[in-house]
C-alpha positions in Angstrom: 0.0 0.0 0.0 1.5 3.3 -0.9 1.3 6.7 1.1 0.2 9.7 -0.6 1.5 13.0 0.6 -1.0 15.7 0.1 0.1 19.3 -0.6 -1.4 20.6 2.7 0.7 18.2 4.8 3.8 19.2 3.0 3.2 22.8 3.8 2.7 22.2 7.5 5.9 20.2 7.7 7.9 22.9 6.1 6.4 25.6 8.5 7.4 23.5 11.6 11.0 23.2 10.3 11.2 26.9 9.8 10.2 27.5 13.5 12.8 25.1 14.8 15.5 26.7 12.6 14.6 30.2 13.8 14.7 29.0 17.5 18.3 27.8 17.1 19.6 31.0 15.8 19.3 34.6 17.2 20.3 36.7 14.4 22.2 34.0 12.9 24.5 33.0 15.9 24.7 31.0 19.2 23.3 32.3 22.6 25.8 34.5 24.6 27.9 33.0 27.3 28.9 35.0 30.5 32.6 35.0 31.2 33.2 37.6 33.9 31.5 39.8 36.5 33.1 43.1 37.3 32.2 46.2 39.4 31.2 49.2 37.3 31.6 51.8 40.0 35.1 53.2 40.0 34.9 55.2 43.3 34.6 53.2 46.5 31.1 54.2 47.9 30.6 55.2 51.5 27.9 56.2 53.9 27.4 56.6 57.6 27.2 53.3 59.4 23.6 52.0 59.5 22.6 54.3 56.6 21.7 53.5 53.0 24.1 54.5 50.1 22.8 57.4 48.2 24.2 56.1 45.0 24.2 52.3 45.0 27.2 50.7 43.2 26.8 48.9 39.9 28.3 45.8 38.2 28.5 44.4 34.7 28.4 40.8 33.4 30.5 40.4 30.2 31.1 37.8 27.6 34.4 36.6 26.2 34.7 39.6 23.9 34.0 42.1 26.8 30.5 42.8 25.7 28.0 43.7 28.5 25.3 41.1 28.7 21.7 41.8 29.7 19.1 39.4 30.9 21.5 37.2 32.7 20.3 35.5 35.9 22.1 36.9 38.9 22.1 36.4 42.7 23.3 39.1 45.2 24.0 38.4 48.9 25.2 40.5 51.8 28.8 39.6 52.9 31.0 41.4 55.4 29.7 44.2 57.6 26.1 43.0 57.9 23.6 45.5 56.6 20.6 44.8 54.4 19.8 44.8 50.7 16.4 45.7 49.3 15.1 45.1 45.8 18.2 43.4 44.4 18.1 42.6 40.6 17.5 39.0 39.5 18.7 39.6 35.9 21.3 42.0 34.5 20.6 45.1 32.6 22.1 45.6 29.2 24.6 48.0 30.8 25.7 48.6 34.4 23.3 47.0 36.8 22.5 48.5 40.2 22.7 46.3 43.3 19.5 47.7 44.7 19.0 49.7 48.0 22.1 48.8 50.2 21.9 49.8 53.8 25.3 49.4 55.4 25.9 47.6 58.7 26.2 49.4 62.1 29.9 48.8 62.5 32.3 51.1 60.7 34.7 49.7 58.2 34.5 47.4 55.1 31.1 46.2 53.9 30.7 43.8 50.9 28.1 42.2 48.6 28.7 38.9 46.8 27.4 38.8 43.2 27.0 35.3 41.7 26.2 34.3 38.0 26.0 30.6 37.2 29.3 28.8 37.6 31.4 32.0 37.4 33.7 32.9 40.3 31.6 35.3 42.5 32.5 39.0 42.4 32.8 41.2 45.5 31.5 44.7 45.6 32.8 46.9 48.4 31.6 50.0 50.4 32.8 51.8 53.5 30.7 52.4 56.6 31.8 55.6 58.2 31.4 56.6 61.9 28.5 58.9 62.6 28.6 62.1 64.7 29.7 61.9 68.3 27.0 60.4 70.5 29.0 59.5 73.7 32.3 60.1 75.4 33.8 57.4 77.6 36.6 57.6 80.2 38.9 55.2 78.3 42.3 55.6 79.9 43.4 57.0 83.3 40.2 56.9 85.3 40.1 56.1 89.0 43.8 56.8 89.8 45.4 57.7 93.2 48.1 60.3 93.8 49.2 62.8 96.4 47.6 66.3 96.2 49.7 68.5 94.0 51.2 65.5 92.1 50.4 64.3 88.6 48.5 61.0 88.3 50.7 58.3 86.8 48.7 57.7 83.6 47.6 60.4 81.2 43.9 60.7 80.5 42.3 59.4 77.3 38.7 60.0 76.3 37.0 57.7 73.8 34.5 59.3 71.5 31.9 57.0 69.8 28.8 57.4 67.6 25.4 56.0 68.3 26.6 52.5 67.4 29.7 52.6 69.5 32.1 53.2 66.6 35.2 55.3 67.3 34.9 58.8 65.9 38.2 60.4 64.7 39.2 64.0 64.4 37.1 65.3 67.2 38.4 68.0 69.6 37.7 67.1 73.2 38.0 69.7 76.0 39.3 68.6 79.5 38.3 70.8 82.5 39.0 70.1 86.3 35.6 70.7 87.9 36.2 69.4 91.5 39.3 69.5 93.6 41.2 72.5 92.1 43.6 70.5 89.9 44.9 71.3 86.5 45.3 69.6 83.1 47.9 70.0 80.3 46.9 70.4 77.5 43.3 71.5 77.9 42.2 70.0 74.5 43.1 66.9 72.6 42.0 65.5 69.2 40.7 61.9 68.7 42.9 59.6 66.6 41.8 56.7 64.3 40.9 54.8 67.5 38.5 57.6 68.6 40.7 58.4 71.7 41.8 61.9 72.6 44.8 61.1 74.7 48.0 62.5 76.3 46.3 64.8 78.8 48.3 65.1 82.1 46.3 65.7 85.3 47.9 67.3 88.3 45.7 66.9 91.4 44.6 69.9 93.4 44.3 70.4 97.1 40.6 71.1 97.6 39.0 67.6 97.9 40.1 64.1 98.5 38.1 62.9 95.5 38.7 65.0 92.4 37.1 65.2 89.0 38.1 66.2 85.4 35.3 66.5 82.8 36.0 65.6 79.2 33.4 67.1 76.8 32.3 67.7 73.3 29.2 69.7 74.1 26.6 68.7 74.9 28.1 65.2 75.7 30.6 64.7 78.4 32.2 62.2 80.8 34.0 62.4 84.1 37.4 61.1 85.2 37.9 60.7 89.0 41.0 60.4 91.1 41.5 60.1 94.8 44.1 61.9 96.9 46.4 59.4 98.6 46.0 59.8 102.4 45.8 57.5 105.4 44.3 60.2 107.6 40.6 59.9 108.3 38.1 62.5 109.8 34.7 61.0 110.6 32.2 63.9 110.7 29.0 62.9 112.6 26.1 65.4 112.5 24.1 66.3 115.5 20.6 67.3 114.6 19.9 68.1 111.0 22.1 70.8 109.6 21.2 72.1 106.1 22.4 70.3 103.0 24.8 73.2 102.4 26.1 73.1 105.9 26.7 69.3 105.8 28.5 69.7 102.5 30.8 72.4 104.0 31.7 70.1 106.9 32.5 67.2 104.5 34.5 69.4 102.2 36.6 70.7 105.1 37.3 67.1 106.2 38.4 66.2 102.7 40.5 69.4 102.4 42.4 68.4 105.5 42.9 64.8 104.3 44.7 66.2 101.2 47.3 67.8 103.5 47.5 65.4 106.4 48.4 62.1 105.0 49.8 60.0 107.8 47.8 57.6 109.9 47.4 58.0 113.6 47.2 55.1 116.1 43.8 53.5 116.2 42.3 53.7 119.6 39.6 51.2 120.9 37.1 52.8 123.2 34.4 51.3 125.3 31.4 53.4 126.5 33.3 56.7 126.0 31.0 59.5 127.0 30.5 61.4 123.7 27.9 63.7 125.4 31.0 65.6 126.7 31.7 66.4 123.0 28.4 67.7 122.0 27.0 64.4 120.7 23.8 64.7 122.8 22.7 63.3 126.1 23.5 59.6 126.7 25.5 59.1 123.5 28.5 56.8 124.1 31.2 55.4 121.8 32.1 51.7 121.7 34.3 51.3 118.6 37.9 51.7 117.3 38.5 55.3 116.4 40.5 56.0 113.2 41.7 58.8 113.3 39.4 61.6 114.5 35.6 61.7 115.2 34.0 65.1 115.1 30.5 65.9 116.2 29.2 68.8 114.1 26.1 70.8 114.6 24.3 74.1 113.7 22.4 75.3 116.8 21.8 78.4 118.8 24.7 80.1 120.5 24.3 83.8 121.1 22.3 85.3 118.2 23.3 87.3 115.1 26.8 88.8 114.7 28.5 87.6 117.8 30.2 84.2 118.3 29.9 82.4 115.0 31.1 79.1 116.3 33.0 77.1 118.8 35.3 74.1 118.2 38.1 72.1 119.6 39.2 68.6 120.7 37.5 66.9 123.7 39.5 63.7 124.0 43.1 63.3 122.9 45.5 60.4 122.7 47.7 59.9 125.8 50.6 58.6 123.8 51.0 61.3 121.1 48.6 64.1 122.4 46.8 64.1 119.0 43.0 64.7 118.9 40.7 61.6 119.1 37.2 63.1 119.5 36.2 66.7 118.9 33.2 69.0 118.4 32.2 71.9 116.2 29.1 74.0 116.7 28.0 77.0 114.6 25.4 79.5 115.5 22.3 78.9 113.5 21.6 82.7 113.6 24.8 83.3 111.6 25.2 80.1 109.5 22.8 80.8 106.6 24.2 84.3 106.1 27.7 82.8 105.9 26.5 80.2 103.5 24.9 82.8 101.3 28.0 84.9 101.2 30.1 81.8 100.4 32.3 82.3 103.5 31.0 79.3 105.5 33.3 76.7 104.0 36.4 78.7 104.9 35.2 79.3 108.4 34.3 75.6 108.8 37.8 74.6 107.6 39.3 77.0 110.1 37.4 75.6 113.0 38.1 72.0 112.0 41.8 72.7 112.0 41.4 73.8 115.6 39.9 70.4 116.3 42.8 68.7 114.6 45.2 70.7 116.8 46.0 74.1 115.5 46.1 76.5 118.5 44.0 74.2 120.7 46.9 71.8 121.5 50.0 73.9 121.1 50.5 74.5 124.9 50.5 70.7 125.5 53.8 70.5 123.6 55.2 73.9 124.8 55.0 75.3 121.2 54.2 78.9 122.4 56.9 81.2 123.6 56.4 84.6 125.4 52.8 83.8 126.4 51.1 86.7 128.1 53.3 89.3 126.5 52.8 91.7 123.6 54.7 89.4 121.3 53.8 85.7 121.7 55.5 83.3 119.2 55.0 79.8 117.9 58.3 78.2 118.2 57.9 75.2 115.9 60.9 75.0 113.6 59.0 73.8 110.5 56.4 76.6 110.7 59.1 79.2 111.3 61.1 78.0 108.3 58.0 78.2 106.1 57.2 81.6 107.4 60.7 82.7 106.2 60.2 80.9 102.9 57.0 82.7 102.0 58.6 86.1 102.5 58.0 87.4 106.0 61.7 87.7 106.7 62.8 89.1 110.0 59.2 89.0 111.3 59.7 85.3 111.7 63.3 85.3 112.9 62.3 84.3 116.4 59.3 82.2 115.6 55.9 82.8 114.0 54.1 85.8 115.5 50.9 84.8 117.3 47.8 87.0 117.8 48.2 89.3 120.8 44.7 90.8 121.0 41.1 89.4 121.0 40.8 87.5 124.2 41.2 83.8 125.1 39.5 82.5 122.0 41.8 84.5 119.7 45.1 85.5 121.3 48.0 83.0 121.2 46.0 80.4 119.2 46.1 82.1 115.8 48.6 83.7 113.5 48.9 87.5 114.0 46.3 89.2 111.8 48.3 92.4 111.5 51.1 90.5 109.8 49.4 87.5 108.0 46.1 89.2 107.2 44.1 86.7 104.9 45.8 83.5 106.0 43.2 80.9 107.0 44.4 80.6 110.6 44.5 84.2 111.6 42.0 85.1 114.4 39.6 87.4 112.6 37.1 86.4 109.9 37.6 87.9 106.5 34.8 89.6 104.5 35.4 87.1 101.6 36.2 83.4 101.3 39.7 84.1 100.1 41.5 82.6 103.1 44.5 80.5 102.0 45.7 77.5 103.9 49.4 78.2 103.7 52.5 76.1 103.9 53.2 77.8 107.3 50.1 76.3 108.8 50.9 72.9 107.4 54.4 73.4 108.9 52.7 73.9 112.3 51.0 70.5 111.9 54.4 68.9 111.2 55.7 70.5 114.3 52.9 68.9 116.3 53.8 65.4 114.9 51.5 65.0 111.8 52.7 63.6 108.5 51.9 66.3 106.0 52.0 66.8 102.2 53.1 70.4 101.8 52.1 70.4 98.1 48.5 70.6 99.4 49.0 74.2 100.6 47.3 77.1 98.9 49.5 79.8 97.3 50.3 82.4 99.8 53.1 85.0 99.9 53.9 88.0 102.1 52.1 91.1 100.7 54.2 93.9 99.2 52.8 96.4 101.6 52.0 95.4 105.1 48.6 96.1 106.5 48.5 98.4 109.6 48.5 96.5 112.9 45.1 95.8 114.3 43.9 97.6 117.4 41.6 96.1 119.9 38.1 97.5 119.4 34.6 96.6 120.5 33.6 95.5 117.0 36.5 93.0 117.0 35.1 90.9 119.7 36.1 87.2 119.3 34.0 85.5 116.6 34.8 82.0 117.9 35.3 80.1 121.1 38.2 77.7 121.2 37.6 74.5 123.2 40.5 72.8 124.9 40.6 69.1 125.6 39.7 67.9 129.1 40.4 64.1 128.8 43.0 61.8 127.4 42.6 58.2 126.2 45.3 55.6 126.4 46.0 53.2 123.5 44.0 50.6 125.4 40.9 52.9 125.7 41.3 54.1 129.3 39.9 57.6 129.8 41.1 60.0 132.4 41.4 63.8 132.9 44.4 65.3 131.2 47.4 65.0 133.5 49.9 67.9 134.0 53.0 67.3 132.0 56.5 68.6 132.3 56.8 71.5 130.0 59.9 72.3 128.0 61.5 75.6 129.1 60.4 78.2 126.5 63.1 79.6 124.3 64.2 83.1 125.1 
């Protein structure tokens, strides 16, 4: 049986063959083959960490001849740095192809995308995440150090500046300012390096407080460095009643000020049932503890009204072995205290009185440190204070000892430096109209003469004036502004309390 090919069937077969032939040729050649992936962006893009690139980078897929290929399937994934990628392409454009919306990671530094096409070696596209603006300053180097007042801390200060993600921020100017303690820094400013640290700032401690502070700032952000003054001397201030916040702060600051200067420890004394009511602590108050080094009961209460006696202070109990203070008291007239606080004189006056409790004036006679008592020219005969008096420029006036006050009654005369010579010095016997009352190296020398271990670098600047003030004359308005309390009891190293015994006195120097 033979097959007959009809004309219609022949036509259909020829049409099908034409379609197949057309499918195998695109313009007369084979389909393109990708050979390489390369970045098309010539400049390394960058943006703030955690932010999107304003101009996303591009890439090109090329064939063997270098022609850019469009329509090629592509996969893009986030590599180093984290971050996110939105709307990445799935096929290439006929020219440079954008990677999509690329938000960099939150860590500064290198960020990458990995571009993959078929079996080709993946290509890496890079961008740089830059630190953002300063958001925080941290005390990175040199915090919490210890040194003597007036000395530099061992390690220079370094402040770390970071952005909101904690990235170090370079090229930022940081200012360093002592804000507590009266110290100084050199230099006052430093610029952050690549590590974000502004470093190399030297800190010399002041003499005002036992705990001191330097503030590092790029306003409005800041951080504080703290340092402690090295001292083994302790003053435990215990308040009687409820003095105002400002008054309590003045007492505490005075105790810290003394700790910057007196650095040596005194013998600890155990006491059992010691009658602290004899020291202004209140009726029935007793002490059963080991005292290190001085306890001071402080109060603001009525004395005699406005403008008379401002305060009274002194030691109540002293150590038998060394004659140093053990327990003391300080009382300020409530009628005068607030005015003194308002005029910013209170802190200086509190410091003055607390030094009496420690031993200035109140204990001198116990060690025969006063010559020519009862005359018109009493003198403090301690060799250290006398030498320092000469050192600060008072010359012949200190040739035979430091001149003591010779007017003003029992609370002033012979227990202070002479006002007519030393004027503003803290331990003269008349209150100044301002708070400018320096604690001089001469007063610290008197503490040395009494047996304290002292850091003289803690003294305030004080020199003899060019022109001497006229000698003071006794006058009604110069009535004593303080009452000095002298100790009545001594305590042995075993805690035994007894009235102060008469002691053999050294023959005063002529």
